Every structure is written in C-alpha cells, then in structure tokens.
N, C-alpha and C positions, 0 to 999 in steps of 0.2 A: 902731740901737736909740735910743729917746727916754730919757732921763734926766728923771724928775719926782719931786718930792719934795713930798709932802702928808701932813700930821699929822692924825690922829684921835684920838677918846678911847675907851677901853675902860670899858663900865660895870660894874657890880658883878656882872653875869652873866656877863662876859667877851665881851660882844657889841661889834662895833664897825660902822660904816659903810663900805662900799666908796665913796669919793668919786664923784661923777658923772663927772669926766674919764677916771677909770681904767675905769670902766664901760663908756664909750663906746669907749676905746681896745681894750678886750678884747672889746668885743661882747656884755657880759653883761647880760642881762635878767631881770625878775623870773620865779622858778621855775627859772633855772639853778643848776648845781652848781658850786662852786669847790672846789679842791685846794689845801692848804697843806702845802708841802713845806719841809723843813729841808735846806739845802744849804750846807756849809763854813760853818756859824754865822748863817746868815741864813734868814730866812722868805721863800719865794717863793710868791705866791698867783696861782693860773693857772685860767682858765675850764677846766672839764672838757668834754672833747669826748665827745659821746654817739657811740657806734659801735655798729652793727649786730653784735652778737656771732655771729649766725648766719651773717652774710655773711664774716665772718673765717674762721668754721670751715670753709665751704664752700671758701673760697679756699686754706686750708691743705690741705684734702682735693685740691683740683686739682693744687695743687704736688707734693703727695707722689706722685699719680698720674703726674705727668711726668718726677719725679726719677729720677736712675740708681740702680739696685738699691743699691749700696755706699752711698748715702746714707740709705736708708729701712730695709734691714735690721736695723740697729741698734735702731730705733725699735720694731719688730715684737716684740723680744725685752723691752723695757723696758715699764713701767707707762705706758700711753698717757694715763692721765688726768693723770699726773704731767707728762709732756712738753707736753701741751696747757695745763695750768696755768701751767708755765713760760713758755710761748712767749705767753699771754695776757698774764701779767705783764710780760714784756719789752715788749709794745706798750702797756702801760699800761691794761689792762683789767680 
C-alpha cells in the first residue's frame, strides 16, 4: 500500500478536488462515482465499482440451484427480497 499525503481545500459549497496523482492511482475518470466511507474515525474515499446487478442475480440463482437442500430450504421460508437485499448489500451493491 502506498502512503501519500496531499492536502486540498474545501470550498463554501463543501466541494474539493481529488488530486491528479490519486485519480491516476485509483483510475478515477470524469463521470466515475466515488464512495465516501467513515471507518474508525477516518474518511476513506474510493472509486465505486460498477457491477452488473443482473449478472450477480443470475449467479446467485445458479449457486442456489447447485446448493444442497439444507442450505436453501430456510431461504424458501424467508422473505426472498430481504435476503437478496442483504446479499447485495454485503457485496457493496
């Protein structure tokens, strides 16, 4: 992991610039989304990874079909939307 310290200024609208070296390291380009996460009193800024949610849902369906009955029978009784929402949240989607 690279340690870099760069200071930027926040304007009256609360905006700041992501410095060029950081944009290059993270591969951030115009139009990309970034996430601001608070972890243990620090702010972590990271590039949001664009994921094809349909592909993730298809993969979950494939895995469910292959899973032993004991792993999926509980899911059949629960609210499927809540389980899917939880799984997508765990993946950061």
